[in-house]
N, C-alpha and C positions, 0 to 999 in steps of 0.2 A: 088312433086318430093323430094326424100330423099336427105339430105345433104351428101356429100362425103368428104373424107379427103385423098387426094393424096399426099403422102410424097414427091414425086419427084417435084411437082410444088408448094407445099405449105410449104416446109421446111423453106423458108426464110420469111415467113409471119410475119408481124409486129404486135405489140400490137394494133396500131390504125386500121390496116386492120380488125382484129378480132372484135373489138368493134363497127365497122361500118357495119359488115356483116348483111344482113337480116336474121332473125332467125325464124324458124318455131315454136318456143316455147317461145319466149321472147317478147321484147317490141313492135315489129311491128305488132303483131297479135292481133286484137281485140277479146277479149273473154268476154262473159257475158255483152256485150254492152259497154265495156270499153277498152281503149287502155292501155296495160300494159307498163309502162315506167320504165326505170332504175332510181331509186331514187338518184343515184350518178352522173347522166349524166350532171348535171349543173356545177359541180366543178371538174376540173381535179386534180388528186392527192389526193382526199379524201379517196380513198382506193388504195391498191397496184394494179397498172394497169396490171402487169404481172399475178397476181393471178386472177384478174377480167377477163382478156382475156382467160386464161385457163379454167375458170369456164364456159364461153360462149361455148368453144369448147366441154367441157364435156356435157353440156346441149344438144348440137346438136347431139352428139353421142348417148345419151340416147334416144332422140327423134327418131333418125334413127333406133334404135333397136325396139322401140315401146313397148306398154304395153303387157306383156306376163305372162307366168307361174310364173316367179320369183316374179314379182311385186304383182300378185294376192295372192301368198302365204305370201308375206310380209305384205299385207293389213290385212290378218288374224292374224298373230303372233304379229304384231304391235298393232292390236286391243286389244290383251290381256292386254297390258299396259293401254289402255284407260278403259278397263273393271275394272282393279284393281284400277285405279285412281278414279273410281266412287264408288266401293264397300267399300274401306277402310276409306275414309273420312266420308262416310255415317254411318259407324259402330258406331261411338261414339254417334250419335243421336239415333240409333236403340236400343242400350243397355243401354241408360242413365237411363230410369225408373227403370228397375230391379237392376241395379248396385247401384243406389242411395238408393234403399230399403235395400240392403245388406251391403253397406259400409258406408252410411251416410256421405256424403261429399258435398261440394258446386259444383253443377252441371257443371258450366262453366269451371271448372279446367280440366275436361277430354277433352273437346274440345280444351282448350288451349294447353294441352300436344300434342294432335294430330297435331295441326297447327304449333307448334314449330318444330316438326319433319318434316312436309311438307316443311317448309321454309328452314331448314338445307339441306334437300334432294335436293331441287331445286337448291341451290347454289353449293352443292358438286358435283352433277352429271352434272350440266351445265358446270362447269369448268373442271370436270374430263373427259368429252368427248374429250377435247383437250389435256389431259395429257396421258391417257392410251387408248384413242380411243373409238369409238362408240360401238364396239362389247362387251367389258367388261361391260359397263354401261347398255347396252341393256339386258344383261342376269342377272346381279347381282341385279337389282332393284326388279324384281319379286321374286327372291330367298330370299332376305332379308324380303320382305313383307310376304311371305308365312311362313317362319320359325318362325319369331317373332310373327306373328298373331296366329299361332298354339300354341306357348308357352303361349301367353297372356291368353288363355282360362283357364289356371291353376293358375292364379293369386290369392294369398291368401289375398291380401289387395289392397286398392286403389293406394298406392304409386307404388307397383309393376305393377299393371295394367296400370297406366298412363305412367310409364317409358317404358314399352314394346310397348304400342300404339304409343309413340313418336318415337321409333326405327322403327316401321312399317311405320310411316310417312316419315322417312328418305329414306326408299326404294321407297315408293309410290311417293314421291315428284319429282323423276326424270322420272317417267314413261311417262307422257304425253309429256313433251318437248323433251326427248330423242327419244321416238318412233316416234313422228311427224317429227323430223329432219331426222331420219334414213329413213323414208318413202319418204319424199320429195327429199332426196339426190339421189334416184334411180328410181323415177317415172318420166315418160316423161311429159313435160309441158302440153300436151293435156289432161292429166288425173289428174292434180293436184287438181281438184275439189273433188277428192275422199278423200282428207284430211278432207273436210267438212262432207262427208258421214260417215267417220270413227267414228264420234261422236255417231253413232248408237250403237257402243260397250259400250259407256258410259251409254246410256239409257238402254241397255240390262243388264248392271251391276247393275243398280239401281233396275230394275225389279227383277232380280234373287235374290239379297240379300233381297229384301222385301218379295218375295215368301218364302224364307227359314226362315226368321225371323218370319213370321206370325204364323206358327204352333208351332215353338220352344219357342218363347217368350210367346205366349198366353197360352200354355199348361204346360210349365215347369217353371213358375215364381211364386213368392209369391203372395198371394191374396192382393188386394189393401188395404192398411192400416194395414197389418199384422205386428206385432211386438212381438218378434224379427223375422227378415227374415233370416233364416238359409241357409247355402250353399246347403244342401241336397234338400231344397224346392225351390231353385232358380237357377237351372242348365241350364235354357233356353239360357241365354246369353253366357254361356260357350260352350254349344253345337254349338251355332252360330259361335263363334270364331274358334272352332275346324273344323267345316265344311268349313268355308271360307278360313282358313289357308291351309287345305288340297286341296281345289279347286285351290287356287293360286299356290301351289307347283305342282299340276297336269299341269296347264297351263305353268308353267316354264319348266317342263319336256318336253312338246310338243315343246316349243320354242327352248330348248337347244339341245335335242337329235334328233328331226325330221327335224329341219330347220337349215341351215348353213347361218348365216348372213355374207355378204361380207362387208368389211370395206368401209367407205364412200370415193369415189374417190376425193371429194373436200378436205376432211381432209388430204388425202395422198399428194395431190398437195400442200397443205399449208405447209407440211413438206419437200417439195422438192422431194418427191418420185413419180416422173412422171411415171416411168415404172410400179410400182405397181398399180397406178391409172388406167393405160391403161389395165393392166391385169384384174382388176375388171370389167371394161367395157366389155372386151371380155368374161369373165365368165358369165356375165348377158346375153350376146347375145347367148352364147352356151346353157344356161339353158332355154332360150326362144325359141330355135330352129331358131334363127335369125343370122344375121351377122352384123359386123360393119367394116368400113374402117379406123377407128381411129388407129394410130400407135404412137409410142414414138417420132419419128422424128417430127411429126406434133405438138405434145404437147410441146416438148422442143424447137421447132423452134420459139415459141412465144416470148421467153425471148430475150431481147437485150443484156443482160449481161451474160457472160459465167458462172459466179458464180451462176446465177439463174437456169442454165440448169443442173448442176450436182447434184446428190443426196447428200445432206448435212448430217452432223452428226446429230443424233436424238436430237431435242430440247425438252425442257420441254413442250412448247406449240406450236401449229400450228401458222404459220405466219398470217393466216387469223383470228386468235382469240387471239392475243397477250394480255396478262393480264396487265392491267394498265389503266390510265386515258385516254390515246389516243384511246383505244378500245371503251370506253364509248363515247368519243367525236365523234367517227365515226357514231354513231346513230343520231347525230345532224349535220352531215357534210354539208348538203344543207338544204335550207328552206323546201323543200318537205319532206326530210328525218326527219327533226326536227318535222314538223307538224304531220307526220304519226306516228312517235315514241311517241309523247306526247299524241295523241289521243288513241293509243293502250294501253299505260300505264294506262291512265284514265279509259278506258273501262274495262281492266282486273282487275283494282282495285275495281271498282264499282261492276262488276259481281262477283268477288271473295268474296267481303263482303256480297252481297245479297245471294249468293249460300251457303256460310258457315253458315250464320244465319238461312237460310231456312232448309238446310239439317240436321244440328246438333241439332236443337231443335224442328223440326216439329213433330216427334212422341211424344215427351214429351208434346207439346202444345195440340196435338190432344187428348191425354189421360187426361190431367188435365182440359182442357177447355170442353172436351166432357162430363165429369162427371156432369157438370152443367146442361146439357140437357138430362141426363140419358143415354148417349151412350158412356161412357168413358172406357168401358172394353178394355183389351188388344187385344182381338179378333177383335173388331170393329176398334180399332186404327190401327192395322197393315193391316186390310182389306182395309181401306181407303188409307194407304201408297201404297199398291199394285195398286190400281186404279190410283193414281196420277202418279205412275211409268209407267204404260201402256200408259198413255196419251202422255208421252214425246217421245216415239219411232218414231211416224210418223214425228216429227220435224226434225230429222237427214236427212231423205230422202227428205223432202220438202226443206231444206236448200241446199242440194246438187243440186237439180234442180234449185233453185233460183239463185245461184251464177253463173250459166251458162246461165241464161235467159237474153236475150238482153234488156228486159224491167226492170229488177231488178238489176242483177249483184252483185258484191261483196259489193260495197258500200251500195246499197239498202238493201241487206240482213242483213248487219251489223247494219244499222240504224234501220231496222224494229225489229230485235231481241233485240237490246239494248233498244229500246223504249218501248218494252213490259214489 
């Protein structure tokens, strides 16, 4: 049965009432063989109880609407960010061999420039989401990556190339976290497993860039050992950057002109803009051809303090993401939260290190080590890169199935993938 929100009988609902309501999309429902729990439930006051209660109500409203046209379109356009997040970090490895031949520099410096940009982007867009909202971050990240990626193809020297690739990284660094958060903000709990399936866009990005690089690098690069390697004989990597920059701008155009992103209702609630948050929920319902019984009275009725109920003057940051040490401490507020946060940080760090080393230097290693066995040509090198990219695509669908499997679940999927 769908949850309903009757303002006449629920207007005086308390925070404690909301936090103890059974939810069709939250802690009481076992999914993937696991009971989903609230990591903050062990300690009262570890997060703002008013915001937490309102978030529960928004979750119920989104579940009431269900998965529909808006969320499926969002799955596609958010996937563009995952696509870019795969393509551009991989580019420094794909162009490394011909760029080294032309500019003669220390190879790791190109990867260093790209990763500095990614780090800056992750920080800027992560905080920026709560300064100027999700919509600007969602659209600007792809635009920056496309413009500067296109310009990078005309680089006259290594310093220019590395600088432009770093700026591309600033744009790309926000794609995966921002797009994932935007998707989860408006998808019902029953379909949150699709975030795992969304990684298919990452695999497709790796395959597409490898397919494009194969003929361009193999046919328009200096011969192995050629000295000097002139620009006119080494245009393959430039063609690759021009192509990928144009493709990224095309995806940005689809996202910006053909899709209207609605602001995150949780972000709006964090700013005290309850009415705007309710309007977003109703717009989603309208786009899906569905209805919702949520109204402003219900959402505002959660707060026990009148100052929490009225829309406040625009703050720099959302209350739910206050910038400071207390915000970091919230990630370790309970023992379960601390353990979960620590494990996720460790896993992201290990996977990030392995992924960076693997993707940034694989084509170079295939080329240089392959020469020892007589198969180090650029054609064979990028053919092998395509084969490896194809193998990764089924993994996204397999993971999407595994997280919902009662025998594997989220914990099992994470353990298996990290153990590999």
